[in-house]
N, C-alpha and C positions, 0 to 999 in steps of 0.2 A: 360497458355500454359503448356502442359505436354509433356515431352520428355521421351521416353522409349528406353533404349539400348537393342538391340536384339542380335547382334553378329557382329564381325569385325567392319565394318563401317556402318552397318545397324541400322538405328534409325527410330522410329515412332514418328512423331510430331503430336500432337493433339491440336487444338485451336478451341474453341466453337464446331461447328459440322463438322469441316474439319479435315481429316486425310491425312498426307503426309508421305509416306514411302520413306526413303532415302537409296540408294544403297543396294537393297535387294539381299542377297546371302544366301540361306538356303539349298542348295543341295550340299552335299559333292562331291569331285572329280574334282574340278576346277584345272587349270594348269596341264592338262594331268594326272589327278588322284592323284596328289601329295598333294593337300590341303584338309583337313577335319576339321570340327569344333571340338574344345576341350575347354570346355566340350561339349558333344553332346547337340544339341538343345532340348529344352523342349516344343516345339510347332511345328506346321507344317505351311508351306506357305499358305495352304488353309484357315487357320484361319485369314489371313490378306486380304482376298478377298474384304473386304468392304472399302478399302482405296479409297480416292478421287483422289489422285495424286501420281505418282511415280517420284522421282527425281533421276537421274543418274549423278553422278559427273564426271565420265570418264569411258572408256570402258574396263578397266581391269576386268577379270572375277569375281573377288571378290567384284566388285562394280556393274557390269552389267552382271548378270548371266542369260544367256538365258535359262538354265535348270530351274532356279527358276521362271522366268517370264512365261514360258509355263505352269507351274503348277498352276499359280494363275488365 
């Protein structure tokens, strides 16, 4: 099993040929524009389009980012 920390609570879990993306938040400006990533992200959400599953732990914007999900 491989775990890759992406940002905040976002983690990519890889096991054999299965990829699970947890709590994707990759677009700055959540919480009415007050939250941004630091340091800035070194990848784009489009690079993770090949995941098999997306797990959302709860609906706070830094865990369930509609801005991120619409870009994927």
